[in-house]
C-alpha positions as CSV (number, residue, x, y, z in Angstrom):
1,M,17.7,97.6,153.4
2,D,21.4,99.2,153.0
3,P,22.7,99.8,157.1
4,I,25.2,102.4,155.2
5,E,24.4,105.1,152.9
6,Y,27.3,104.9,150.7
7,Q,30.5,107.7,150.5
8,G,31.4,107.8,146.9
9,N,31.2,105.5,143.7
10,I,33.6,103.9,145.2
11,E,32.1,102.2,147.9
12,R,28.9,102.4,145.8
13,F,31.1,100.3,143.2
14,L,32.3,97.2,145.5
15,C,28.7,97.3,146.7
16,E,27.4,96.7,143.2
17,K,29.9,94.4,142.5
18,A,29.4,92.5,145.5
19,T,25.5,92.0,145.0
20,I,26.6,90.4,141.8
21,N,29.3,87.9,143.1
22,H,26.8,87.4,146.3
23,T,29.7,88.5,148.6
24,P,28.2,89.7,152.3
25,I,29.6,92.8,152.5
26,N,26.0,94.0,154.8
27,A,25.9,93.3,157.5
28,I,23.1,94.5,160.0
29,L,23.0,92.5,163.8
30,E,20.9,93.3,166.3
31,L,22.9,93.1,169.9
32,T,19.5,92.9,171.7
33,P,15.7,92.7,172.0
34,L,15.9,94.9,174.7
35,C,15.0,98.7,175.0
36,N,14.0,101.1,177.4
37,M,11.1,102.7,175.4
38,N,8.1,100.2,174.4
39,C,7.1,102.4,171.2
40,D,3.7,101.0,169.3
41,M,5.4,100.2,166.0
42,C,8.3,98.7,167.1
43,F,8.7,95.1,165.9
44,V,11.5,93.9,167.7
45,R,11.5,95.1,171.2
46,L,10.9,92.6,173.9
47,G,10.5,92.5,177.8
48,P,12.8,91.0,179.5
49,E,10.4,88.0,180.1
50,E,9.4,87.2,176.7
51,M,13.6,87.4,175.8
52,R,14.1,84.6,178.3
53,Q,11.7,82.9,177.0
54,K,12.5,82.8,173.4
55,G,16.4,82.1,173.9
56,R,19.1,84.3,175.4
57,L,22.1,87.1,174.3
58,R,24.5,85.7,172.4
59,T,27.8,86.7,174.1
60,T,30.6,89.0,173.7
61,E,32.7,86.4,172.5
62,E,30.3,85.1,170.4
63,W,29.8,87.8,168.3
64,I,33.4,88.7,168.1
65,S,34.1,85.4,166.4
66,L,31.6,85.7,164.0
67,G,33.5,89.0,163.0
68,K,36.0,87.6,162.4
69,E,34.5,85.0,160.3
70,M,32.3,87.7,158.5
71,C,35.3,89.6,157.7
72,D,37.3,87.0,156.6
73,A,34.1,86.1,153.7
74,G,34.1,89.9,152.9
75,T,32.2,92.1,155.5
76,L,32.9,95.5,155.2
77,F,29.3,97.9,156.2
78,V,27.7,96.8,159.8
79,L,25.0,98.4,161.4
80,L,24.7,97.5,165.1
81,T,21.4,97.5,166.4
82,G,19.0,96.4,168.7
83,G,16.5,97.2,170.2
84,E,18.6,99.4,171.9
85,P,21.9,98.6,171.0
86,L,23.8,100.2,174.3
87,L,22.0,98.1,176.5
88,Y,23.8,95.5,174.9
89,P,26.1,94.9,178.1
90,G,29.7,93.5,175.7
91,F,28.3,96.6,173.4
92,R,31.8,98.6,173.5
93,E,34.2,95.6,173.7
94,T,32.1,93.9,170.7
95,Y,32.3,97.5,168.7
96,T,35.9,98.4,169.6
97,A,36.8,94.3,168.4
98,L,34.7,94.9,165.0
99,K,36.5,98.3,164.7
100,K,39.6,96.8,165.1
101,M,38.9,94.1,162.0
102,G,38.9,97.1,159.6
103,M,35.0,97.1,159.5
104,I,33.0,100.4,158.8
105,L,30.6,100.8,161.6
106,T,27.0,102.9,162.1
107,V,24.7,102.6,164.8
108,N,21.7,102.9,165.6
109,T,19.8,104.3,168.6
110,N,17.6,105.9,170.5
111,G,19.5,108.3,171.6
112,T,18.5,108.3,175.5
113,L,21.4,106.6,176.9
114,I,24.2,108.6,175.3
115,N,25.3,110.7,178.4
116,E,28.8,112.7,178.6
117,E,30.9,109.1,179.1
118,W,29.5,107.4,176.0
119,A,29.8,110.8,173.8
120,D,33.4,110.2,175.1
121,F,33.3,106.8,173.9
122,F,32.2,107.6,170.4
123,A,34.7,110.7,169.5
124,K,37.2,108.3,170.3
125,H,36.2,105.5,168.9
126,T,34.1,107.4,165.4
127,P,31.5,105.3,163.6
128,R,30.8,106.2,160.3
129,R,28.0,107.8,161.4
130,I,25.7,107.8,164.6
131,N,21.6,106.9,163.5
132,I,19.3,108.7,166.6
133,T,15.5,107.7,165.9
134,L,13.1,111.4,166.3
135,Y,9.7,110.4,167.6
136,G,8.9,113.8,167.9
137,K,9.3,117.1,169.0
138,D,8.0,117.4,173.2
139,N,7.9,114.5,175.7
140,R,4.3,114.6,175.4
141,T,4.5,112.7,171.7
142,Y,7.2,110.4,173.3
143,Q,5.1,110.0,176.2
144,K,2.0,108.4,173.4
145,L,3.8,106.9,170.9
146,C,7.1,105.6,173.2
147,H,6.0,105.5,176.5
148,Y,8.9,107.1,177.5
149,P,7.7,110.9,178.3
150,E,11.7,112.0,179.4
151,G,12.6,110.7,175.6
152,F,12.4,113.5,174.1
153,Q,14.6,116.2,176.1
154,K,17.4,113.1,176.6
155,T,17.6,112.4,172.5
156,I,18.1,116.6,171.6
157,K,20.6,115.8,174.0
158,A,22.5,113.2,173.1
159,I,22.4,114.8,169.3
160,R,24.0,118.1,170.8
161,L,26.5,116.1,173.2
162,L,27.1,114.0,170.1
163,R,27.6,117.5,167.3
164,E,30.5,118.5,169.7
165,R,32.0,116.4,169.2
166,D,32.0,115.9,165.8
167,V,30.6,112.7,165.5
168,D,28.1,112.5,163.0
169,V,24.2,112.5,163.6
170,K,21.6,111.2,161.1
171,I,17.9,111.8,162.1
172,N,15.5,109.2,161.3
173,G,12.1,109.3,162.1
174,S,8.5,107.2,161.5
175,I,5.9,109.2,160.7
176,T,2.5,107.5,162.2
177,P,-0.9,108.6,163.6
178,E,0.7,109.8,167.1
179,N,3.0,112.4,165.7
180,I,1.9,113.5,162.4
181,E,0.7,116.7,163.5
182,D,4.8,117.1,165.2
183,L,5.7,117.1,161.4
184,D,6.8,121.1,160.8
185,D,8.1,120.5,164.6
186,L,10.1,118.6,163.0
187,F,11.6,120.3,160.4
188,S,12.3,123.1,162.7
189,I,14.1,120.5,165.3
190,V,16.3,119.2,162.5
191,E,16.9,122.3,160.7
192,R,17.9,124.3,163.7
193,M,20.3,121.0,164.5
194,G,21.8,120.6,161.9
195,V,21.7,117.3,161.1
196,V,21.0,115.1,158.4
197,W,17.2,113.4,158.6
198,K,15.2,111.6,156.9
199,F,11.5,110.4,157.6
200,D,10.2,107.4,156.6
201,T,6.5,107.4,156.1
202,Y,5.4,104.3,154.7
203,M,5.5,101.3,157.6
204,Y,6.2,97.7,157.1
205,P,3.7,95.8,159.1
206,A,5.8,93.4,160.7
207,S,5.8,91.6,164.2
208,R,8.9,89.5,163.9
209,E,10.0,87.6,167.3
210,R,6.8,89.4,169.1
211,E,3.9,87.5,170.2
212,A,1.4,90.2,169.4
213,K,0.9,91.0,166.2
214,F,1.2,94.4,164.1
215,D,-1.8,96.5,164.7
216,D,-2.4,98.8,162.0
217,R,-3.7,101.9,163.9
218,S,0.4,101.5,164.5
219,R,0.3,103.4,161.0
220,L,-1.0,106.0,158.9
221,T,-3.5,105.0,156.3
222,A,-2.4,104.6,152.8
223,D,-3.3,108.2,151.7
224,D,-2.3,109.9,154.8
225,A,1.4,108.4,154.7
226,A,1.7,109.4,150.8
227,A,0.4,113.1,151.7
228,A,3.1,113.1,154.4
229,R,5.2,111.8,151.8
230,V,5.4,114.3,149.5
231,K,5.6,117.0,152.4
232,L,8.8,115.3,153.2
233,I,10.2,115.5,149.5
234,E,9.1,119.5,149.5
235,K,10.9,119.9,152.8
236,R,13.8,118.2,151.5
237,E,14.1,119.6,148.3
238,G,13.8,122.8,149.0
239,N,11.4,125.4,146.3
240,E,14.3,125.4,144.0
241,N,14.6,121.6,143.2
242,F,11.2,120.5,144.0
243,S,10.1,120.7,140.3
244,S,12.6,119.2,138.5
245,F,12.1,116.2,140.9
246,A,8.3,116.1,141.0
247,R,8.3,116.0,136.6
248,N,11.0,113.2,137.5
249,F,9.1,111.4,139.7
250,I,5.7,111.8,137.3
251,K,7.8,110.6,134.1
252,Q,8.8,107.6,136.5
253,G,5.4,106.7,137.4
254,E,3.8,106.7,134.5
255,A,6.5,103.9,132.1
256,A,5.0,102.2,130.0
257,P,3.5,98.4,131.2
258,G,6.3,96.6,131.9
259,D,6.4,92.5,131.0
260,Y,4.9,90.2,132.8
261,I,7.4,88.0,134.6
262,A,7.3,86.8,138.3
263,P,10.9,89.0,138.6
264,T,13.1,88.0,141.3
265,V,14.3,90.3,144.3
266,K,16.1,93.7,143.3
267,C,17.3,95.0,146.6
268,R,21.1,93.6,147.9
269,A,19.0,91.1,150.7
270,G,20.2,87.9,150.7
271,R,22.0,88.8,147.7
272,S,25.5,91.2,149.4
273,S,23.2,91.9,153.0
274,F,22.2,90.1,155.8
275,V,21.1,90.4,158.9
276,I,21.9,88.6,162.2
277,N,19.2,89.4,165.0
278,W,19.8,88.6,169.3
279,Q,19.2,85.1,168.4
280,G,22.0,83.9,166.1
281,M,19.6,83.8,163.3
282,M,21.0,85.0,159.9
283,R,18.0,86.5,157.6
284,P,18.3,87.8,154.1
285,C,16.1,91.1,155.6
286,V,15.5,92.6,158.6
287,M,11.6,93.0,158.4
288,L,11.4,89.0,158.4
289,S,11.4,85.5,160.2
290,S,12.3,83.8,157.1
291,P,13.9,81.9,155.7
292,E,16.2,81.9,158.5
293,E,19.6,79.6,159.4
294,A,21.2,79.7,163.1
295,V,25.0,81.2,162.1
296,F,26.3,80.5,165.6
297,N,25.6,76.3,165.3
298,I,26.4,76.1,160.9
299,G,28.9,78.7,160.6
300,F,29.0,82.3,158.5
301,I,29.7,80.4,155.4
302,A,27.2,77.8,155.6
303,A,24.6,80.4,157.0
304,W,25.3,82.5,153.8
305,K,25.1,80.4,151.4
306,R,22.1,78.3,152.6
307,I,20.6,82.3,153.0
308,V,21.1,83.0,149.2
309,E,20.5,80.4,148.1
310,K,17.2,80.0,149.9
311,F,16.5,84.0,149.1
312,G,17.4,83.4,145.2
313,T,14.0,81.5,144.7
314,I,11.8,83.8,145.1
315,R,9.4,85.4,142.9
316,L,7.8,88.3,143.0
317,S,4.2,89.6,141.1
318,P,4.0,89.5,137.5
319,K,1.3,92.7,138.1
320,C,3.9,94.7,140.2
321,N,6.3,94.2,137.3
322,A,3.9,95.0,134.7
323,C,2.3,97.6,135.9
324,T,3.1,101.8,135.0
325,M,4.2,102.7,138.4
326,R,7.1,100.0,139.1
327,E,9.7,102.4,138.9
328,V,8.7,105.1,142.0
329,C,7.3,101.7,143.8
330,Q,8.8,100.2,147.0
331,T,7.3,97.4,147.3
332,C,9.9,94.5,147.3
333,A,9.7,91.1,148.6
334,A,9.3,91.8,152.5
335,C,7.0,94.8,151.7
336,A,4.5,91.4,149.2
337,K,4.8,89.0,152.1
338,L,4.1,91.1,155.0
339,E,1.3,93.2,153.7
340,T,0.1,89.7,151.4
341,G,1.5,86.8,153.2
342,S,2.8,85.6,150.2
343,Y,6.1,86.7,148.1
344,G,4.3,86.6,144.7
345,D,1.0,89.0,145.8
346,M,0.4,92.3,145.4
347,P,0.5,94.7,148.3
348,G,-2.7,96.4,148.5
349,Y,-1.5,99.7,150.9
350,M,1.4,100.4,148.7
351,C,-0.1,100.2,145.5
352,Q,-2.8,103.0,147.0
353,Y,0.5,104.8,148.8
354,T,1.9,105.3,145.4
355,E,-0.7,106.0,143.0
356,Q,-1.8,108.8,145.5
357,T,1.8,110.2,146.0
358,L,1.7,110.3,142.6
359,K,-1.4,112.3,142.2
360,L,-0.1,114.8,145.0
361,M,2.5,115.4,143.3
362,K,0.6,115.9,140.4
363,E,-0.8,118.8,142.7
364,A,2.6,119.6,144.9
365,L,3.8,120.8,140.8
366,A,0.6,122.8,139.6
367,G,0.2,124.9,142.6
368,K,5.0,125.7,142.2
369,Q,3.6,126.1,138.2
370,T,0.9,128.4,139.4
371,I,2.8,130.2,141.8
372,E,5.9,131.0,139.9
373,N,4.0,132.2,136.4
374,N,2.4,134.5,139.0
375,E,5.5,136.0,139.9
């Protein structure tokens, strides 16, 4: 899971080279599990008492000291997240210290805490981008999904305040049973605000440090998720580009059978990317709880070397590698582990999600071609 979207070929080249050399160039730092919202599908958020039972927040001094170790090891891109990272008491000091080290910073936030003062801070200490999650079209959806009814208005205000100060904003979102009916309105909102957006329809069944296990009712069925995915692609590509995109997607999704081998991890997790959670545990991926190393105890370099070694032994399903849909399937080590309990098994939900996406893509393309032929 990449913490940033690379700007230009130079950054992409640097990250590809880092992956080959196992240089930890990408970091995700989870400063706190605390959040002022309580979304049904969240896999990080803990209440204050839950947090105290499982550990403590790392101090600002600890994060800054670790940042120096990261910088020396080659870390360049850092995503600060939570929970809600703006609730971390030392956020501003940690943020500015990392920025002074030359790191390129991105922030994930729900936006509800961003007022004039916060907007001025980010205007003065500009990040690469602030990712703000938009959960629905109005306060009613925020109440149902996030149990925070005033969240919608506060989020929209935050986006406006940042954009007025020329701070780059991207709207993220997860499509769930509670906000699926808001999809068209969400499109209208992001278009009206003129911001970059990305809404995801696949949801990892992660629970991590939470005692409560993931509730499957918090995510769409595989078929409904695929339908929302195709709708999102149509919106993103627009009428002019969708047909070309769909044809290429279908072609990739009907590849010749691959070799029946157990492949290694293909993403950057544990190869050039890592996450450190609020407890100070380094992990290869934000979705996973293991392997993990206590980075504040053994030091950054030692923790990174162990993560690279452990995650490098993982083998994925040979059936996935041989599947004709492998080029358009979003499965990964975390998906397999969370869906099946094993890195080496096929995640049935993802299989259905991908198969249905292909089916609906073909239907959408046929519909576009019929319209074009009749014009």
